[in-house]
Structure formats: C-alpha cells, structure tokens
C-alpha positions as CSV (number, residue, x, y, z in Angstrom):
1,M,-25.5,-37.8,-79.7
2,S,-25.0,-34.3,-78.4
3,R,-22.1,-33.9,-76.1
4,S,-23.5,-30.7,-74.4
5,I,-23.8,-31.2,-70.6
6,F,-27.1,-29.3,-70.9
7,Q,-28.7,-31.9,-73.1
8,L,-27.2,-35.1,-71.6
9,T,-28.5,-37.2,-68.8
10,S,-26.2,-37.8,-65.8
11,P,-25.2,-41.3,-66.9
12,E,-24.5,-39.9,-70.4
13,V,-22.3,-37.2,-68.9
14,A,-20.3,-39.8,-67.0
15,H,-19.9,-41.9,-70.1
16,V,-18.5,-38.9,-72.2
17,I,-16.1,-38.0,-69.4
18,G,-15.0,-41.6,-68.9
19,R,-14.3,-41.9,-72.6
20,S,-12.2,-38.9,-73.2
21,G,-11.7,-37.0,-69.9
22,V,-11.9,-33.7,-71.9
23,A,-14.2,-30.7,-71.2
24,V,-14.5,-27.8,-73.7
25,L,-15.8,-24.5,-72.3
26,P,-16.6,-21.4,-74.4
27,F,-16.0,-17.8,-73.1
28,G,-17.2,-14.6,-74.6
29,S,-18.9,-11.5,-73.4
30,T,-22.0,-9.4,-73.7
31,E,-21.1,-5.9,-75.0
32,Q,-22.0,-3.4,-77.6
33,H,-20.9,-4.2,-81.2
34,G,-22.0,-1.0,-82.9
35,P,-25.3,-0.6,-84.7
36,H,-25.0,-3.7,-86.8
37,L,-24.0,-6.7,-84.6
38,P,-25.7,-8.2,-81.5
39,C,-24.3,-7.6,-78.1
40,G,-23.7,-11.4,-77.7
41,T,-21.3,-11.6,-80.7
42,D,-18.3,-12.8,-78.8
43,T,-20.3,-15.5,-76.9
44,M,-21.9,-16.7,-80.1
45,A,-18.5,-17.1,-81.8
46,A,-17.0,-18.9,-78.8
47,E,-19.9,-21.3,-78.5
48,L,-20.0,-22.3,-82.2
49,I,-16.2,-23.0,-82.2
50,A,-16.2,-24.7,-78.8
51,A,-19.0,-27.1,-79.8
52,E,-17.0,-28.1,-82.9
53,I,-13.8,-28.6,-80.8
54,A,-15.8,-30.8,-78.4
55,Q,-16.9,-32.9,-81.3
56,Q,-13.4,-33.2,-82.7
57,T,-11.8,-34.1,-79.3
58,D,-14.7,-36.4,-78.3
59,G,-15.1,-34.1,-75.3
60,L,-17.9,-32.8,-73.1
61,Y,-19.2,-29.4,-74.3
62,V,-19.9,-27.3,-71.2
63,P,-21.6,-23.9,-71.9
64,F,-20.4,-21.4,-69.5
65,G,-22.6,-18.3,-69.8
66,P,-22.9,-15.1,-71.9
67,Y,-20.9,-12.7,-69.7
68,G,-17.2,-11.9,-69.4
69,V,-14.8,-9.2,-68.2
70,T,-15.5,-6.2,-70.4
71,P,-15.3,-2.8,-68.5
72,I,-13.8,-1.3,-71.7
73,H,-17.3,-1.1,-73.1
74,A,-19.0,0.2,-69.9
75,G,-21.6,2.8,-70.4
76,H,-22.9,1.5,-73.8
77,P,-26.4,0.0,-73.7
78,G,-26.2,-3.8,-73.9
79,T,-22.9,-4.1,-72.1
80,I,-22.8,-6.3,-69.0
81,S,-19.4,-6.8,-67.4
82,L,-18.4,-9.1,-64.6
83,Q,-15.7,-8.1,-62.1
84,R,-12.6,-10.2,-62.5
85,S,-13.1,-11.8,-59.1
86,T,-16.7,-12.8,-60.0
87,F,-15.7,-14.2,-63.4
88,E,-12.7,-16.1,-62.0
89,S,-14.8,-17.6,-59.1
90,L,-17.4,-18.8,-61.6
91,V,-14.7,-20.4,-63.8
92,T,-12.9,-21.9,-60.8
93,D,-16.1,-23.4,-59.3
94,T,-17.3,-24.8,-62.7
95,C,-14.0,-26.5,-63.4
96,S,-13.6,-27.8,-59.9
97,E,-17.0,-29.5,-60.2
98,L,-15.9,-31.0,-63.5
99,I,-12.6,-32.2,-62.0
100,D,-14.6,-34.0,-59.3
101,M,-16.6,-35.7,-62.0
102,G,-13.5,-37.0,-63.6
103,V,-12.5,-34.4,-66.2
104,S,-8.7,-34.4,-66.6
105,S,-8.2,-32.0,-69.5
106,F,-9.8,-28.7,-70.2
107,V,-9.9,-26.6,-73.3
108,F,-11.0,-23.0,-72.9
109,V,-12.2,-21.5,-76.2
110,N,-12.2,-17.8,-75.8
111,W,-13.3,-15.0,-78.1
112,H,-13.0,-12.0,-75.8
113,E,-9.6,-10.4,-75.1
114,G,-10.8,-9.0,-71.7
115,N,-11.1,-12.6,-70.4
116,I,-7.5,-13.7,-71.2
117,A,-5.8,-12.6,-67.9
118,S,-8.5,-14.3,-65.8
119,L,-8.6,-17.5,-67.8
120,D,-4.8,-17.7,-67.6
121,A,-4.8,-17.2,-63.9
122,V,-7.5,-19.8,-63.2
123,A,-6.0,-22.3,-65.6
124,T,-2.5,-22.1,-64.0
125,D,-3.9,-22.2,-60.4
126,L,-6.1,-25.2,-61.0
127,Q,-3.5,-27.1,-63.1
128,S,-1.1,-26.6,-60.1
129,S,-3.5,-27.4,-57.3
130,R,-5.8,-30.1,-58.9
131,Q,-3.4,-31.8,-61.4
132,A,-5.7,-31.3,-64.3
133,M,-4.4,-30.1,-67.7
134,F,-5.6,-26.7,-69.1
135,I,-5.3,-25.3,-72.6
136,V,-6.5,-21.9,-73.7
137,A,-7.4,-21.3,-77.3
138,N,-8.0,-17.6,-78.1
139,A,-10.1,-18.3,-81.1
140,C,-10.4,-14.7,-82.0
141,Y,-6.6,-14.5,-82.7
142,V,-6.7,-17.8,-84.6
143,A,-9.5,-16.4,-86.8
144,Q,-7.3,-13.3,-87.4
145,R,-4.5,-15.5,-88.5
146,V,-6.4,-17.8,-90.8
147,Y,-8.4,-15.0,-92.5
148,R,-5.7,-12.4,-92.8
149,D,-4.6,-13.4,-96.3
150,E,-8.2,-13.1,-97.5
151,G,-8.5,-9.5,-96.1
152,G,-10.2,-10.5,-92.8
153,E,-9.5,-8.2,-89.9
154,L,-10.1,-8.8,-86.2
155,T,-11.5,-5.4,-85.3
156,H,-14.4,-4.7,-82.9
157,G,-17.5,-5.1,-85.0
158,G,-15.5,-5.6,-88.2
159,G,-15.3,-8.3,-90.9
160,I,-14.3,-11.4,-88.9
161,E,-16.8,-10.7,-86.1
162,T,-19.6,-10.1,-88.7
163,L,-18.6,-13.4,-90.3
164,A,-19.1,-15.1,-86.9
165,V,-22.6,-13.7,-86.5
166,L,-23.5,-14.7,-90.1
167,A,-22.4,-18.3,-89.2
168,Y,-24.5,-18.2,-86.0
169,N,-27.6,-16.6,-87.4
170,P,-27.6,-14.5,-90.6
171,S,-30.7,-12.5,-89.5
172,L,-28.7,-11.0,-86.5
173,A,-26.1,-9.3,-88.7
174,K,-27.5,-6.0,-89.8
175,V,-24.6,-5.0,-92.0
176,A,-26.5,-2.2,-93.8
177,E,-26.9,-0.4,-90.4
178,A,-23.1,0.0,-90.2
179,G,-22.9,2.2,-93.3
180,A,-19.5,2.6,-94.9
181,P,-16.4,0.9,-93.4
182,N,-15.2,2.8,-90.4
183,R,-11.4,3.5,-90.3
184,P,-10.5,5.8,-87.4
185,P,-7.0,7.1,-87.8
186,R,-5.5,5.6,-84.6
187,A,-7.5,2.4,-84.4
188,D,-5.1,0.0,-86.1
189,A,-2.2,1.4,-84.1
190,L,-4.0,1.1,-80.8
191,D,-5.0,-2.5,-81.5
192,E,-1.4,-3.4,-82.5
193,M,-0.2,-1.7,-79.2
194,R,-2.5,-3.6,-76.9
195,R,-2.0,-6.9,-78.6
196,S,1.8,-6.9,-78.7
197,R,3.5,-9.9,-77.0
198,E,6.6,-7.8,-76.2
199,V,5.9,-4.3,-75.1
200,Y,2.3,-3.2,-74.8
201,G,0.0,-0.6,-73.4
202,F,-3.7,-0.7,-72.6
203,V,-7.0,0.7,-73.9
204,T,-9.5,1.1,-71.0
205,D,-12.3,2.8,-72.9
206,V,-13.4,1.7,-76.4
207,T,-14.1,5.3,-77.3
208,E,-10.3,5.8,-77.4
209,I,-10.5,3.8,-80.6
210,D,-13.7,5.3,-82.0
211,P,-16.5,7.3,-80.4
212,G,-19.0,5.0,-81.8
213,G,-17.4,1.9,-80.2
214,W,-16.6,-0.1,-83.3
215,Y,-14.5,0.0,-86.4
216,G,-13.6,-2.1,-89.4
217,N,-15.2,-3.4,-92.6
218,P,-18.3,-5.5,-91.9
219,Q,-18.9,-5.7,-95.6
220,W,-15.9,-8.0,-96.0
221,A,-18.0,-10.8,-94.4
222,S,-20.4,-12.7,-96.7
223,E,-23.0,-15.4,-96.4
224,A,-20.8,-17.4,-98.9
225,R,-17.9,-17.5,-96.4
226,A,-20.1,-18.0,-93.3
227,P,-20.8,-21.8,-93.6
228,G,-17.0,-22.5,-93.5
229,F,-16.3,-20.2,-90.5
230,V,-16.6,-22.7,-87.7
231,K,-14.7,-25.6,-89.2
232,T,-12.0,-23.3,-90.6
233,V,-11.2,-21.8,-87.2
234,A,-11.7,-25.1,-85.3
235,D,-9.5,-27.0,-87.6
236,A,-6.7,-24.4,-87.1
237,I,-7.1,-24.7,-83.4
238,M,-7.0,-28.5,-83.6
239,E,-3.7,-28.4,-85.5
240,R,-2.0,-27.0,-82.3
241,L,-4.3,-28.4,-79.7
242,A,-3.7,-32.0,-80.7
243,G,0.1,-31.5,-80.3
244,I,-0.3,-29.9,-76.9
245,L,-2.6,-32.7,-75.7
246,E,-0.1,-35.3,-76.8
247,L,2.9,-33.5,-75.3
248,R,1.2,-32.9,-71.9
249,R,-0.1,-36.5,-71.7
250,R,3.5,-37.8,-72.2
251,S,4.9,-35.6,-69.3
C-alpha cells in the first residue's frame, strides 16, 4: 500500500502514523538547469529518494511542493524562488499539523542547497518547542559522496543531477542539448568555497560560476546507472539515519 498522504484515506494515514510515528518530506526547487535538464530537477530527485526512505522507515511520505529558496537563479526563465520567510512558514505549518496528527519523528530529504539554512532553522525550532525529533538528509551531498569514486560530480546540471532525471523520467533529460562538458575555470573552486564546513563564502548569482547557469559533465550519467540511483542514495542515507533514530530514541 502506498504511504503517500496524497493517496491514503484519513484512517489509513492515522494507521501509518500510529505504526511508525515517522514522516518523510522531500525538498527541492524549481530553477533553471541549463538547456538539457528540467527546471524541476531538484524536486524530482528529492521526491524519488524521500519516497524510498519512507518505504524503508515504514513512514508516511508527505510531498511538500516544487518550490524552494533559490534567489541565486533569479532572472532565468523557469526559476521560481520563495522568500525564506514564506518557505519556513510553509514548512512550519506542515510539520505542526503532522505533529498534531501524532508524528513524532521527521526526516527532511533535501536536494537543494538554498533550502539548508531554512530547514535547519525550522527543525531546531520545532524540535525545541514541540518535542518532535528532526533529521535532515541533504541527499545531494550523499549522492556526491557515493558517486565520487565513479567520476560523478555534484555540479549544477552536471552528471549526478542528470542521473537523477534519468531515474525520474529518461525522456526529460536532453543531454544532447548540453553539447560538450562545460568546465568554467573557477567553477570547481567556487563550489568548494561555498560548501566548506570550516571557512566559507557565498555565491549569490549563478552566473558567477558560468554565464549559462550550469556546468559539469552530463554525459557521465547513463541509462544503465539510472535504475540504481534511488536505492544507492537512499541506502547510504539509511546507514546514518538508522543510527541517529536509535540514538535519539534512547535519549
């Protein structure tokens, strides 16, 4: 039986919550991904992985919506960004309703870096005020880790994101439209700078990385790799998630 709140009846939702107490929510964005990937790439990736995580945790899958916090891509057709206050209010209201239904543990499966600060803020506020447990899985970074040794790169519109779209719907990945791999001279350094856990700066306009708004090697992705994408990333998340759930439940 599907565990998506959209497809369950009210008694079925209550049954899933009563059984596990877990809700899994996907977070992505709607933003340009060059000439070859759909604007919903991040949301597609998050939804695929979150649905698998819900299955593995026996949790309730709660689709959130296609939009995130992405002003870095403003001005490019197809980009729709929410203000942080709007996004955080929507997440807060959604989770508060779920807590009132009996959900005690939340897993946020996120594929968009621009959402991280807001998700962290909402999670810590609600965990403190409502006594629910929150875990954030930045699935994009997990994918970067598990595919690195195979040559996969987490670049905007590059190989790993192309693989996610192939897993979602191969017809939406127009890899030929990308042309040759795009390797702007400062792109890797800028990404390393903004993703550092120690000392970091910010990129506030994607054209700082490349005027076309994407870079990387979409050709690395293949339809042969695509069927394993969701389980590969979800299993890597579960390795750490299971330990955190157990640790927090003992406290």
